[in-house]
Structure formats: structure tokens, C-alpha cells
N, C-alpha and C positions, 0 to 999 in steps of 0.2 A: 640846432635841432633839425635844420634842413637836411643835414647829412646822416640823420638817424636812420639806420637800416631797419629792415623788417624784423630781423631777429632781435635787435637791440630794443625796438619798440615793444615787442612781445614780452621780452624779459622785464622791461620797466612796468608793463601792465600787470604781469604776474606779481611783481614786488608790491605794487599798490594794493592788489587784492589781498595779499598776505598781511598788509598793514590794517586791513579792515575797510577799505574803500568799497562801497556797494552801490554807488550812483555816479553816473558820468557828469562832468562839469558842463553846465548849460552855457549858452551864449550870453545870458544876462543873469545877474545875481538873484538869488531867491531869499526873501526875507522870512526866515524860519520863525521869528517871533510873531509875525503877523499871522502865519499859518496856525500857530498854537492858539492865539487869541480867537481866531475864527472857529477853531474846533471846540474851544471852551465855551463859546457864546451859546446861550440857551436857544433851543429850537422852538420857534413860535408854534403854539397849539393850532391844530387845524381848525379852520372856520367851520362852525356847525352849519349844516345845510338843513333846510326844512325837510321834514319827513315826506317821502313820496307815498302816494296811495299804494296800498298793497296790490300786487300784480293780480290782474283778473284771473279767475280760475279758468283753466283751459276749457274751450268749448267742447261739449259732448258731441261726439261724432253722430251724424244722422244715421238712422237705421238703414241698412241696405235695402235697395228697392228690388222687389220681386217683379221683374219685367214681364214674366210669363203671366203672373196673376193680373197685372195691370192690363195686359193684352186681352186676357179672358173677359174682364169686365168691359173693356172698350168694345170688343167684338159683340158681346151679348147685347149691348145697347143699340146696335144697328138693327133697324127694322126692315131695311131694303138694301139693294145693292148700292145706290148712290150714297146712303148714309154709312154703309160699310167702307166705301172708298174714302169718305171724309174722315172716318175714324182712323183709318190706316195712315192717311196723310198727316193727321195730327198726332200720331204716335211717335214721340221723340225719344224713345228709349233704345232704339236699335241704331248702333253706329253706322250701319250701312246707309241709312237715310241721309247721312252727312257726306258720304263719298259718292253716291250715285247722282246721276243727272236728274232723274225724276222717278216717280212711282210708276211701276208697270202693273196695272191692275188686272185687265182681262181683255179678251178679244172674242169675237164670234157672237153667236145668238144666245142670250141668257136663257131662252126658253128651250134650248136644244135638249134632246134626250141623252146625249153623250157629253160628259164634261171631262176634259183632259187636264190633268194636273202635272205640270213639268217641275223642273228643279229651281232655276233662277234665271233672270235675264242675262243676256250677253251684251256685247258692245252695241250691236244694231238695235236690240230691244231697248236698251237704256237710252239711245238717241231718239227712237221713234215713240217710246211709251207704249208699245204693244208687244205681247209675248210671241215668240216663234216667228220672227220676220227675217232672220238671217238665213244662212245656207241650210241649217237644220230645219228651220221653219218651212223653207221651200220644199224640202224633202218630205216633211210631214204633210204638207198640202197634197203632194202627189200620192202619198200613201193613202190618205183619206179619200181622195178622188177615186182611187181604184176600187173602193167598196161603196161608192155613191154618197160620200159625205163631203160637206163643204162648209167651212166656217162662215162664208158669206151668205149662206142660204137663209131665206126667210121662213122656210118650212122647218119646224122643229124636228120632224121625222128625219130630215136629211142634213140637219145642221150640227155643228159642234160648238162648244163653249170652252175656252182655253184660259187657264191661269197657271201660276207657279207657286211653289212652296214659299219662295222668297219674292217679295215685290220689288226689291232693290237689287241692283247688280253688285255682286261681291267684287272687290278690287282684283284686277288681273284675271277675272273669270275663274277664281279659285272655287273649290267645292264649298257648298254650304256647311257650316259647322253644326255639330249637334246642339249647341246652345242657341244658334239662330233658328234652327228647325223647331226647337221647343218653344222659343219665345214667340215666333210668328205663326205657330201651328193653330192657335185659337182663331186667328183671322181666316185661315184656309178652311177650317171646319165650319165656321159661320158662313163663309162664302158658299160652301156646298149646301148647307141648310137652306140658304136663301134662293140659290139657283134651282135646287131640288131636281137634279137630273135622275134619269132612270139607271144609268150606267156610268161608272167612273173608269177612266184609263189612267193608270199611274205610270207616267213616262220617266223611267230612269230609276236608279238606285236610291236617290235621296227622296224622291216622292214616295217610294215604298217605305223608307225609314221613317219619314214624317207622319205617314198615315196608318201604317201597320206595325211600326216598331221593328220591322225585319229588314235585313239587307241581304244582298246576293242576287242581283237581278238576273244573272245567267241561270240561276237555279229557280227563281220565282216566276220568270216570264212565262206567260201562257197559262198559268195556273189560276183559275178563278178563285177569288176570295171575297170577303165582305167588308165594306168600310161604311160605317154609319148607317147600317141597314140596307146598303145598296150593293149589288154585285159590282166587283171591281176586278180589272185584269191588269197585271203589271206587264209592261212592254219595254223593249229596248228604246232608249232615247235616240232620236234621229242623229244627234251628234256622234253617238257611238257607231251607228251604222255607216256614217261617212268615213269613220276611221277603219271600220272592218266590214267592207261590202259583202263578204261571204255570209254574214249573219242576217242579211236581208231575207233569206229564205225562211228563217224562223220568224222574222217580223211579219212576213206575208201570212204565215200560218196563224199568227195571233190576230191579224186583221180579219181573216176569214172566220175565226172564232168569235170575234166581236160582231161581225155581220150576222152570224147565225143567232147569237144571243139577242140581238135587237129584233130579229124576225120572230123569235119565240116569245119574247116578253109581250104582254098585252099592251 
């Protein structure tokens, strides 16, 4: 068999297949009788297991939370500015509160005749807990000083009070979303009611959107409107003026309009 060549072996294999061989010979013999007895043996019945309790019914999903309505109730409960700040700090339905460093409530003199509403804190504001303290805030201070206003003044006639539509910094300084403006709007309106300024300055597109429902600051700026029964003037945000210095001439015209309105109001 050692001299059996390839073709001879193949011919022998074909011959065995023709004879009916359908299985290769194993190294050890197989007891076919034992296999047949094993196959004929009855299969033991499965052991009965105690019945398990019926699966609990799936939990009913909790109703969706109306964060804006909750904010409205929370804001309405505030009777003064400290309690409003506490209500905002305890409002856990805005995801921004989880990503920001701290709440940025307000700055300046709460008794001021002029209240400025900006858009949202930036990096410096998030770190210091005060609105308008970065480059845009420094430009704002110079703009206000040009018409005799100062956030640090103790005299309400010459002071300003400053806050934002959002009290928490959006990640990466992105724009406020319409949902965030709607959710946190009740706090801003209550803030205005409690501070009770004579005039509002809406700094930037999102302040206009949040308090007037209108957008397009290049079209709206300088045009007096009314918000919550008070005269309000939309103005370019100082951050916009830093990007586009030629627009400062329009901002100066708006500042002069604000100065004249303050002089004319009783």
C-alpha cells in the first residue's frame, strides 16, 4: 500500500463509493449496537419547575414636565430679588445649570432707572458670576460712561442694572436656543417686575427675541418699543460692535436716544 499512487488511491476511493460506502473508517471501532440502544432509550421528562410570578406590568411613563410652566410658578413665588435668585438657583430643569460654573444673576444698582437685558454669560461672566465683565462688558461700560451712566453708581438717576436672558453660560458660548429663552423667560420678566426700572435696554438679537418675540437687531435697533408697560430700546450687543467697529456710529445714536428719553421721562 505504500507504493499506492495518487491516481490508484483515487480510483479505489471511487470504487468504494460505488459500493455504497458513505463514511470514513475511524481510528477506533464504533459499536453500532450501543448507538441504536441509546437512541431507543426513552428521553426523561423535563423536571417541572415552580411557576414564576407573572412579569410585572411595564411602568407607566411619567408625564412630560412643562419646564416653562414650572419656571412661571417658581418665578411668581419670588417676592424680592434675593428670593428670585434663590428660586433660579433651585430650578433644576434647565440643562445649562449642570454645565455652567455658577448662576450669573445681575450686576449694578437694582434701583437704577435703566435696566439692561443681555443675552447670556460668556466665559469670564461664568467664572466671576457677574454679567458683562469680559471685553464686551468693558466696552459697554465705556458706552454708558459716554452718556453719564455707571453700573457702580449709588444714584439711581445715573446707575444701570444689568442681567441676561439666560443666567447660565451655554457650552462653547453658543447662542441661546428658543427653548431656553422660553423656559427661562418667566424669571427675566419677574426680574423686571421686581427691579421696576423706568427704561429697558435690549442688548442683542436674543434679548429682543425673548422679550418682544421679534428678531433682526439690525432692523430693530434704535426703534423704541414697549415691554411690560415700559419703554424699551433694542441696541447692538457690545460683542457685535467688537466684531464690526463701523457699527459703533449707530450704537452712539442709540445711546443719545436713550439719554434723551431719560431726560424727558418724569
